C-alpha positions as CSV (number, residue, x, y, z in Angstrom):
1,M,58.0,124.3,0.3
2,K,57.2,121.2,2.4
3,K,54.5,121.3,5.3
4,S,56.0,119.9,8.5
5,S,54.0,117.4,10.2
6,P,52.6,118.0,13.8
7,L,54.7,116.1,16.5
8,S,53.0,113.2,17.7
9,P,52.6,113.3,21.7
10,R,55.3,111.1,23.4
11,P,53.6,108.0,24.8
12,R,52.7,108.3,28.4
13,R,54.6,106.1,30.8
14,P,52.5,103.4,32.3
15,T,51.6,104.0,35.8
16,S,52.5,101.4,38.7
17,V,49.0,100.4,38.7
18,Q,49.0,99.6,35.0
19,L,52.3,97.8,35.6
20,E,51.0,95.7,38.5
21,Q,47.9,94.7,36.2
22,R,50.3,93.6,33.6
23,H,52.3,91.5,35.9
24,R,49.3,89.7,37.4
25,A,48.1,89.2,33.9
26,L,51.3,87.4,33.1
27,L,51.2,85.5,36.2
28,R,47.7,84.2,35.3
29,E,48.9,83.3,31.9
30,I,51.9,81.4,33.4
31,A,49.2,79.5,35.7
32,E,47.6,78.2,32.5
33,I,50.4,76.6,31.0
34,G,50.5,72.8,31.0
35,P,53.4,70.4,31.6
36,V,56.7,71.9,30.3
37,L,59.9,70.2,28.9
38,R,63.3,71.9,28.1
39,G,64.5,70.9,24.6
40,T,63.4,70.0,21.1
41,I,61.3,67.1,19.7
42,G,62.5,66.3,16.3
43,V,61.0,64.0,13.6
44,Y,63.5,62.1,11.2
45,R,63.2,59.7,8.5
46,T,66.6,58.3,7.6
47,Q,68.3,56.2,5.0
48,C,69.4,52.6,6.1
49,G,72.9,51.0,5.3
50,S,71.6,48.4,2.6
51,P,72.5,49.8,-0.7
52,G,69.5,47.9,-2.4
53,C,67.1,49.5,-0.3
54,R,64.3,51.8,-1.9
55,C,65.3,54.5,0.7
56,H,68.3,55.5,-1.1
57,T,66.3,56.5,-4.3
58,D,62.9,57.3,-3.1
59,P,62.7,59.9,-0.3
60,A,59.1,58.8,0.5
61,A,60.5,55.3,1.3
62,R,62.9,56.4,4.0
63,H,62.7,54.6,7.3
64,G,60.9,56.3,10.3
65,P,59.4,58.6,11.4
66,Y,61.9,58.5,14.5
67,Y,61.3,60.9,17.2
68,I,64.3,62.3,18.9
69,W,64.5,64.6,22.1
70,T,67.5,66.8,22.3
71,R,68.5,69.3,25.0
72,K,71.4,70.6,26.9
73,V,72.4,69.1,30.4
74,A,75.4,70.8,32.1
75,G,76.4,72.7,28.7
76,K,76.2,69.3,26.8
77,T,73.9,68.1,24.2
78,V,71.9,65.1,25.2
79,T,69.8,63.2,22.7
80,R,67.1,60.4,23.4
81,T,65.2,58.4,21.0
82,L,61.5,58.3,21.9
83,S,58.6,56.1,20.8
84,E,56.0,57.8,18.2
85,E,53.5,57.9,21.1
86,Q,56.1,59.6,23.5
87,G,57.2,62.1,20.9
88,K,53.6,63.1,20.1
89,L,52.9,63.5,23.8
90,L,56.1,65.5,24.6
91,R,56.2,67.8,21.6
92,P,53.6,70.3,22.9
93,W,55.5,70.2,26.4
94,T,58.3,71.7,24.7
95,K,56.1,74.5,23.0
96,N,54.7,75.1,26.6
97,M,58.5,75.7,27.7
98,R,59.1,78.3,24.9
99,R,55.9,80.0,26.0
100,L,56.9,80.0,29.7
101,D,60.3,81.4,28.6
102,Q,58.6,84.4,26.9
103,L,56.7,85.1,29.8
104,V,59.2,85.0,32.2
105,T,61.1,87.6,30.0
106,A,57.9,89.8,29.8
107,L,57.6,89.7,33.6
108,Q,61.4,90.7,33.9
109,K,60.8,93.5,31.5
110,T,57.7,94.6,33.6
111,G,59.6,94.3,36.6
112,L,62.3,96.6,35.1
113,R,59.9,99.2,34.0
114,A,58.2,99.3,37.3
115,A,61.6,99.9,38.9
116,N,62.3,102.6,36.5
117,A,58.8,104.2,37.2
118,V,59.7,104.2,41.0
119,R,62.9,105.8,40.5
120,S,61.5,108.7,38.2
121,V,58.9,109.6,40.7
122,R,61.5,110.7,43.3
């Protein structure tokens, strides 16, 4: 006969003070984010149209790198070619944007948890 394991205690709900602290911590993190840019910076190497060029037989000889910024504007994909300098400068900005999105989502979840905590107190 198998022994049943003791039930683990239910995790306690965070208090409103803890949720407030979490909210303030998220806001501090947001304040530390640098410039943000929506979209993706891609780096591409391409083959040209000249059939005798080495780029057709040797992948290391492809032309580039070319930096491309792609984003959505009014539901349409917009692409812009960037210089290497621009691409290297803007790439971390897109990473910052993704981090900002994560933090805003966490703020929203924290607010929802706080609202539920207030509702359950009644």
